[in-house]
DOFIPA-279085 format. One record per residue (C-alpha): residue in one letter; residue number from 1; y, x, z. Coordinates in steps of 0.2 Angstrom, whole numbers, plus 5000, padded with zeros to 4 digits. Each point is the difference from the previous one (the first is absolute). Layout:
REM DOFIPA-279085
{"A",NUM,{Y,X,Z}}
...
This chain:
REM DOFIPA-279085
{"X",1,{5737,5617,4836}}
{"X",2,{4995,4994,5017}}
{"X",3,{4988,5010,5011}}
{"X",4,{4982,4993,4995}}
{"X",5,{4995,5000,5019}}
{"X",6,{5014,4987,5004}}
{"X",7,{4991,4984,4993}}
{"X",8,{4983,5003,5008}}
{"X",9,{5008,5004,5017}}
{"X",10,{5010,4984,4999}}
{"X",11,{4983,4991,4996}}
{"X",12,{4992,5008,5016}}
{"X",13,{5015,4995,5010}}
{"X",14,{4999,4982,4994}}
{"X",15,{4983,4999,5007}}
{"X",16,{5003,5010,5016}}
{"X",17,{5019,5001,5004}}
{"X",18,{4995,5010,5016}}
{"X",19,{4993,5015,4990}}
{"X",20,{5011,5015,5006}}
{"X",21,{4992,5012,4988}}
{"X",22,{5004,4989,4985}}
{"X",23,{5018,4998,5006}}
{"X",24,{5001,5019,5002}}
{"X",25,{4993,5002,4982}}
{"X",26,{5012,4987,4993}}
{"X",27,{5014,5009,5008}}
{"X",28,{4995,5017,4993}}
{"X",29,{4997,4993,4983}}
{"X",30,{5018,4993,5000}}
{"X",31,{5006,5017,5006}}
{"X",32,{4991,5008,4985}}
{"X",33,{5010,4988,4989}}
{"X",34,{5016,5004,5010}}
{"X",35,{5002,4982,5004}}
{"X",36,{5006,5004,5017}}
{"X",37,{5005,4982,5005}}
{"X",38,{4983,4993,4997}}
{"X",39,{4992,5016,5009}}
{"X",40,{5010,4996,5015}}
{"X",41,{4995,4982,5001}}
{"X",42,{4981,5005,4998}}
{"X",43,{5001,5014,5013}}
{"X",44,{5009,4989,5012}}
{"X",45,{4987,4987,4998}}
{"X",46,{4986,5014,5003}}
{"X",47,{5008,5004,5016}}
{"X",48,{5001,4982,5006}}
{"X",49,{4982,4999,4997}}
{"X",50,{4996,5017,5008}}
{"X",51,{5014,5007,5010}}
{"X",52,{4990,5016,5003}}
{"X",53,{4998,5005,4982}}
{"X",54,{5009,5017,5001}}
{"X",55,{5000,5004,4981}}
{"X",56,{5009,4983,4996}}
{"X",57,{5015,5006,5011}}
{"X",58,{5002,5016,4990}}
{"X",59,{4999,4990,4983}}
{"X",60,{5012,4987,5006}}
{"X",61,{5012,5013,5006}}
{"X",62,{4999,5009,4984}}
{"X",63,{5004,4984,4990}}
{"X",64,{5014,4995,5012}}
{"X",65,{5007,5018,4997}}
{"X",66,{4999,4997,4981}}
{"X",67,{5010,4984,5002}}
{"X",68,{5013,5009,5010}}
{"X",69,{4996,4991,5016}}
{"X",70,{5002,5015,5010}}
{"X",71,{5002,4992,5017}}
{"X",72,{4985,4989,4997}}
{"X",73,{4990,5015,4994}}
{"X",74,{5004,5010,5016}}
{"X",75,{4995,4985,5011}}
{"X",76,{4983,4998,4991}}
{"X",77,{4998,5019,5002}}
{"X",78,{5002,4998,5019}}
{"X",79,{4988,4986,5001}}
{"X",80,{4988,5009,4989}}
{"X",81,{5001,5016,5010}}
{"X",82,{4996,4990,5015}}
{"X",83,{4985,4992,4992}}
{"X",84,{4993,5015,4991}}
{"X",85,{5002,5011,5016}}
{"X",86,{4990,4987,5010}}
{"X",87,{4987,5000,4986}}
{"X",88,{4999,5019,5000}}
{"X",89,{5005,5001,4982}}
{"X",90,{5010,5016,5000}}
{"X",91,{5002,5001,4981}}
{"X",92,{5008,4983,4999}}
{"X",93,{5011,5004,5016}}
{"X",94,{5006,5016,4991}}
{"X",95,{5004,4991,4984}}
{"X",96,{5010,4987,5009}}
{"X",97,{5009,5013,5010}}
{"X",98,{5005,5010,4984}}
{"X",99,{5005,4984,4991}}
{"X",100,{5011,4995,5015}}
{"X",101,{5008,5017,5002}}
{"X",102,{5004,5001,4981}}
{"X",103,{5014,4987,5004}}
{"X",104,{5009,5010,5013}}
């Protein structure tokens, strides 16, 4: 059964396609369902709407890793580390660094 949060989030996005929080929530809901392809799409859209959304980089990198897209994952980790460092979000920076280093 699909995550019950998906349809309400899609309704929000139909009204406001620039709601980065809804895109992030949709991506996370897809991750909970292990629907990695849809998670990647939603999280990429989140970052198009708000390129400084640090947590979205981490979720996107995790989803790419689950799909075996390791080079893409590393690239997103690098971008996310840059953004989270600029935002002063040490925990996101740490998580992205650990994820990236896990593929050495």
